[in-house]
C-alpha positions as CSV (number, residue, x, y, z in Angstrom):
1,M,-21.2,-4.3,-1.2
2,R,-18.0,-3.9,-1.5
3,P,-16.2,-4.6,2.1
4,T,-14.8,-2.1,3.6
5,A,-11.1,-1.4,5.1
6,L,-9.3,0.9,7.2
7,I,-5.8,1.7,6.7
8,T,-3.7,3.8,9.5
9,G,-0.3,5.1,8.4
10,A,-1.4,4.9,4.5
11,A,0.1,8.2,3.7
12,G,3.4,6.5,3.0
13,G,6.0,2.9,3.1
14,I,3.7,0.2,3.8
15,G,0.5,1.6,4.9
16,A,0.1,3.4,1.4
17,L,0.8,-0.2,-0.3
18,A,-1.2,-1.6,2.1
19,A,-4.2,0.8,0.9
20,Q,-3.3,0.4,-2.9
21,R,-3.7,-3.2,-3.0
22,L,-6.9,-3.4,-1.4
23,A,-8.0,-1.0,-3.4
24,A,-6.6,-2.6,-6.4
25,A,-8.8,-5.6,-5.0
26,A,-12.0,-3.7,-4.8
27,W,-12.3,-2.8,-1.0
28,D,-13.6,0.6,-0.4
29,V,-10.4,2.2,1.2
30,V,-10.1,4.5,4.3
31,A,-6.9,5.8,4.1
32,V,-6.1,7.9,7.6
33,D,-3.0,9.6,8.2
34,T,-1.9,13.0,9.4
35,D,0.6,13.7,5.4
36,E,-2.6,15.1,4.0
37,P,0.3,15.6,0.9
38,G,1.0,11.6,1.8
39,L,-2.4,10.6,1.7
40,A,-3.1,12.4,-1.5
41,R,-0.2,10.4,-3.5
42,T,-1.8,7.1,-1.8
43,A,-5.3,7.9,-3.2
44,L,-4.4,8.9,-6.7
45,R,-6.0,7.2,-9.5
46,S,-8.1,4.9,-7.0
47,P,-11.4,6.6,-7.0
48,N,-12.7,3.6,-4.0
49,T,-9.6,4.8,-2.1
50,H,-11.3,7.6,0.3
51,T,-9.1,9.7,2.8
52,R,-9.1,11.4,6.0
53,T,-6.8,13.5,7.8
54,C,-6.7,12.3,11.5
55,D,-4.2,12.1,14.0
56,V,-5.0,8.2,15.8
57,T,-3.5,8.9,19.1
58,D,-6.6,11.1,19.6
59,P,-9.5,8.2,20.0
60,K,-12.2,11.1,19.2
61,A,-10.6,11.8,15.6
62,V,-10.7,8.2,15.2
63,A,-14.0,7.4,16.4
64,A,-15.5,10.0,14.4
65,V,-13.2,9.1,11.0
66,L,-15.2,5.9,11.4
67,A,-18.6,7.1,12.0
68,V,-17.9,8.5,8.5
69,A,-16.8,5.2,6.8
70,G,-19.2,3.0,8.4
71,P,-18.7,-1.1,9.4
72,V,-15.0,-1.9,8.8
73,H,-14.0,-5.3,7.8
74,R,-10.0,-5.2,7.6
75,L,-8.5,-2.6,10.2
76,V,-4.7,-2.1,9.0
77,C,-2.7,-0.3,11.4
78,A,0.3,1.0,9.6
79,P,3.5,2.7,11.4
80,A,3.2,5.9,10.5
81,T,6.5,7.9,11.3
82,P,10.7,7.1,11.8
83,P,11.4,8.3,15.0
84,T,12.8,5.8,17.9
85,D,12.0,8.3,21.1
86,L,10.1,5.9,23.4
87,E,6.8,8.4,23.8
88,H,6.6,9.1,20.5
89,V,6.7,5.6,19.7
90,L,4.7,3.8,22.4
91,R,1.7,7.1,21.2
92,Q,1.8,6.3,17.2
93,D,2.6,1.9,17.7
94,V,0.8,1.7,20.9
95,L,-2.0,3.8,21.9
96,G,-2.5,4.7,18.2
97,V,-3.4,1.1,17.3
98,A,-5.7,0.8,20.8
99,N,-8.0,3.6,19.2
100,A,-8.3,2.0,16.2
101,V,-9.0,-1.3,17.2
102,D,-11.5,0.4,20.2
103,A,-13.2,2.1,17.4
104,A,-13.5,-0.8,15.2
105,L,-13.5,-3.9,16.7
106,P,-17.0,-4.1,18.2
107,G,-18.3,-4.1,14.9
108,M,-17.0,-6.9,13.9
109,L,-17.6,-8.8,17.3
110,D,-21.7,-7.4,16.3
111,R,-20.8,-9.5,12.5
112,G,-19.1,-12.4,13.7
113,R,-16.3,-11.6,11.4
114,G,-13.4,-9.0,10.4
115,E,-9.2,-8.8,10.5
116,I,-7.3,-6.8,12.6
117,I,-3.8,-6.4,11.2
118,V,-1.0,-4.4,13.0
119,L,2.1,-4.1,10.7
120,T,5.4,-2.5,13.1
121,G,8.9,-2.2,12.8
122,P,11.3,-4.6,13.4
123,P,12.1,-4.1,17.3
124,S,16.2,-4.2,16.7
125,R,15.4,-0.9,15.2
126,S,14.9,1.0,18.8
127,P,14.5,0.0,22.4
128,A,11.1,2.2,22.3
129,H,10.3,-0.2,18.8
130,A,11.2,-3.1,20.7
131,A,8.4,-2.5,23.7
132,A,6.3,-1.3,21.2
133,T,6.5,-4.4,19.6
134,A,6.4,-6.7,22.6
135,A,3.3,-4.5,23.5
136,V,1.0,-5.0,20.2
137,T,1.8,-8.7,20.3
138,V,0.6,-9.4,23.9
139,Y,-2.3,-6.9,23.7
140,L,-3.9,-8.5,20.1
141,H,-3.0,-11.9,22.0
142,A,-5.1,-10.5,25.1
143,L,-7.9,-9.3,22.4
144,A,-8.5,-12.6,21.1
145,A,-8.4,-14.3,24.3
146,E,-11.2,-11.8,25.4
147,H,-12.9,-12.1,22.7
148,P,-13.4,-15.8,21.3
149,A,-15.4,-14.8,18.7
150,P,-14.1,-17.4,15.8
151,G,-14.5,-15.1,12.9
152,V,-12.5,-11.7,14.0
153,R,-8.8,-12.5,13.2
154,F,-5.7,-10.8,14.8
155,R,-2.7,-10.5,12.4
156,H,0.8,-9.0,13.4
157,A,3.5,-8.7,11.6
158,T,6.9,-7.3,11.9
159,A,9.9,-7.4,9.1
160,H,13.7,-6.5,9.0
161,P,13.8,-3.8,7.1
162,D,15.5,-5.2,4.1
163,V,12.5,-7.0,3.9
164,A,10.0,-5.6,1.1
165,H,6.5,-4.1,1.7
166,R,4.9,-6.5,-1.1
167,D,7.1,-9.7,1.1
168,V,5.6,-8.4,4.2
169,L,1.6,-7.9,3.0
170,D,2.0,-11.5,1.2
171,A,2.5,-13.1,4.3
172,V,0.1,-11.5,5.9
173,D,-2.2,-12.3,2.9
174,R,-1.0,-16.1,3.3
175,S,-1.5,-16.4,7.0
176,L,-5.2,-15.1,6.6
177,A,-6.1,-18.2,4.5
178,R,-5.6,-20.1,7.6
179,R,-8.0,-20.0,10.2
180,T,-6.5,-19.6,13.1
181,R,-7.9,-16.9,15.5
182,T,-4.3,-14.3,16.0
183,Q,-0.7,-15.1,14.3
184,T,2.5,-12.9,14.9
185,I,4.5,-13.0,11.5
186,H,7.8,-12.4,11.1
187,P,8.5,-12.4,7.2
188,T,12.3,-13.3,5.9
189,R,14.1,-11.7,3.4
190,K,14.0,-13.9,0.2
191,L,17.2,-14.7,-1.0
192,P,17.9,-15.4,-4.2
193,F,17.7,-18.7,-6.4
194,L,20.5,-20.1,-6.7
195,P,21.2,-23.0,-9.7
């Protein structure tokens, strides 16, 4: 049986890349977003990617997706939209993350293993993004302390806009090779090699 990954914000950007990489690595991928055409592009030529249109700020909608998806082994919450107004960013990047985690974490705890990965935009982008990044960092550390199951791991990655999405995901994968329960990752831009 293949492991299942649920990716929010999967219609474009780093969420789409995360979904495509996991699908190529033989995961069953459930790609979630409100942008149906974007989801179709993400799932193109990937028979093990299943798309679900869902607003992650609606906990009932997230629970309905999880009811269909079955056990989730990896949850990846990616930023979905670029707005910088405080209410929108907090609803998407904090409340949406919390709804997805609330739906996926109990199954991971029951099985004693799982990975929760939250990707956020750089805090320097706006005060709203700085607030969301801080809230997500504290939230994940609090979850790790509250649920000490050693097989359930939490990762938060935020990067400068100049860092390629693939480099951010590579940094997350490297961090998952370590057995730390929770970690915040700040990938940096790769500088060209000078002889």
